C-alpha positions in Angstrom: 29.2 -9.1 -14.6 29.3 -12.0 -17.3 28.6 -15.5 -15.9 27.9 -14.2 -12.4 25.2 -15.9 -10.4 22.6 -14.1 -8.4 23.0 -14.3 -4.7 20.2 -15.6 -2.5 19.7 -12.0 -1.1 19.3 -10.6 -4.7 17.0 -13.5 -5.7 14.7 -12.7 -2.8 14.8 -9.0 -3.5 13.8 -9.5 -7.2 11.1 -12.0 -6.5 9.9 -10.2 -3.3 6.1 -9.9 -3.2 5.6 -10.7 -6.9 2.0 -11.8 -7.5 2.4 -15.1 -9.5 -0.4 -17.3 -11.1 0.7 -20.8 -11.8 -1.5 -22.8 -14.2 -2.1 -26.5 -13.9 0.5 -27.4 -16.5 3.2 -25.8 -14.2 1.9 -27.5 -11.2 1.9 -30.8 -12.9 5.5 -30.4 -14.2 7.3 -31.5 -11.1 5.3 -34.8 -11.2 5.9 -35.4 -15.0 8.5 -37.8 -16.4 11.8 -36.0 -15.8 13.8 -37.7 -18.6 13.5 -34.8 -21.1 15.8 -31.9 -20.3 13.1 -29.3 -21.0 10.7 -30.9 -18.5 13.4 -31.2 -15.8 14.3 -27.6 -16.2 10.7 -26.4 -16.0 10.2 -28.6 -13.0 13.2 -27.1 -11.2 11.8 -23.6 -12.1 8.5 -24.5 -10.6 10.0 -25.9 -7.6 12.2 -22.8 -7.1 9.1 -20.5 -7.2 7.2 -22.8 -4.8 10.2 -22.6 -2.4 10.0 -18.8 -2.5 6.2 -18.9 -1.9 6.8 -21.0 1.2 9.4 -18.5 2.3 6.8 -15.8 2.0 8.8 -14.1 -0.7 6.4 -14.6 -3.5 2.5 -14.2 -3.4 0.8 -17.2 -5.0 -2.5 -16.3 -6.4 -4.8 -19.0 -7.8 -8.4 -19.6 -8.4 -11.3 -21.9 -8.1 -10.6 -22.7 -11.7 -7.4 -24.6 -10.6 -9.4 -26.9 -8.5 -11.8 -27.5 -11.4 -9.1 -28.4 -13.7 -7.0 -30.5 -11.3 -10.0 -32.6 -10.3 -10.2 -33.6 -14.0 -6.9 -35.2 -13.8 -7.3 -39.0 -14.5 -4.2 -40.0 -12.6 -5.3 -40.1 -9.0 -1.7 -40.1 -7.6 -0.8 -37.0 -9.6 -4.0 -35.3 -8.9 -3.7 -35.7 -5.2 0.0 -34.4 -5.3 -1.0 -31.4 -7.3 -4.1 -30.6 -5.1 -1.8 -30.8 -2.0 0.4 -28.1 -3.6 -2.6 -25.7 -3.9 -3.0 -25.8 -0.1 0.0 -23.4 -0.2 -1.9 -20.8 -2.2 -1.6 -17.3 -0.7 -4.8 -16.1 -2.2 -7.6 -17.8 -4.0 -10.0 -16.0 -6.4 -13.4 -17.4 -6.9 -14.5 -17.2 -10.6 -17.7 -15.1 -10.6 -19.9 -14.1 -13.6 -17.6 -11.3 -14.4 -14.5 -13.7 -14.8 -16.8 -16.0 -17.0 -17.7 -13.0 -19.1 -14.0 -11.9 -19.5 -13.2 -15.6 -20.4 -15.8 -15.5 -23.1 -14.1 -12.4 -24.6 -10.7 -14.2 -24.5 -12.2 -17.2 -26.2 -13.2 -15.0 -29.3 -9.5 -14.2 -29.4 -8.7 -17.9 -29.8 -7.9 -18.9 -26.2 -9.2 -22.3 -25.1 -12.0 -22.1 -22.6 -10.0 -23.3 -19.5 -7.0 -21.1 -20.3 -9.4 -18.1 -20.8 -11.0 -18.7 -17.3 -7.4 -18.9 -15.7 -6.3 -15.7 -17.5 -9.5 -13.9 -16.4 -8.9 -15.0 -12.8 -5.2 -14.0 -12.9 -6.3 -10.6 -14.2 -8.8 -10.2 -11.3 -6.1 -11.2 -8.8 -3.8 -8.5 -10.1 -1.2 -11.2 -10.9 2.2 -9.8 -12.1 2.8 -12.9 -14.1 0.9 -15.9 -15.3 3.2 -18.9 -15.7 2.5 -22.0 -17.9 4.6 -24.4 -19.8 2.1 -24.5 -22.5 3.7 -23.2 -25.7 0.4 -22.6 -27.6 -0.9 -20.5 -24.7 2.3 -18.5 -24.6 2.3 -17.9 -28.3 -1.5 -16.9 -28.3 -0.8 -14.5 -25.4 2.1 -12.9 -27.3 -0.3 -12.5 -30.3 -2.8 -10.7 -28.0 -0.5 -8.9 -25.6 -2.2 -5.7 -26.0 -5.6 -7.3 -25.0 -4.4 -9.0 -21.8 -4.1 -7.5 -18.4 -1.4 -10.1 -17.3 1.8 -11.1 -18.9 2.1 -14.8 -19.7 5.5 -16.5 -19.6 7.3 -19.9 -19.2 8.6 -20.2 -15.7 12.2 -20.9 -16.9 12.1 -17.7 -19.2 10.6 -15.6 -16.5 13.2 -16.7 -13.8 16.1 -16.1 -16.2 14.8 -12.5 -16.7 14.0 -11.6 -13.0 17.1 -13.2 -11.6 19.7 -11.4 -13.9 
């Protein structure tokens, strides 16, 4: 039905037990300046996903790489806020030599080192979706879709798709 909004029950069913990996860009989004409409929409999408994680409807898989990258955040207040979010992780993958080797392969495809590590951990975790607000990462992933074991998408785009 055109223009119809999904009910809470439908949303919960569609999102139910999806394994989601949120990268640090996503986790930072709610703490970014909300003046730009795009940033505000992405923030709302991330908050929506986090709410469903808290409700136990979505499995949030993360990794030790999240901690590594978050701890590099120069803004102490933002860093502490983002670290507090990671306390809600459902599962946490430790990056091992296997993930580092896989990341090296991904780097040869043009992925930045940290992105490659996140992707390799998301693959190990069996994530259904890897969410990011990084347009370059999304574009690089689209170019290498056949070489990745996890789909990469913007949270707004993904929610529009799964909540139809």
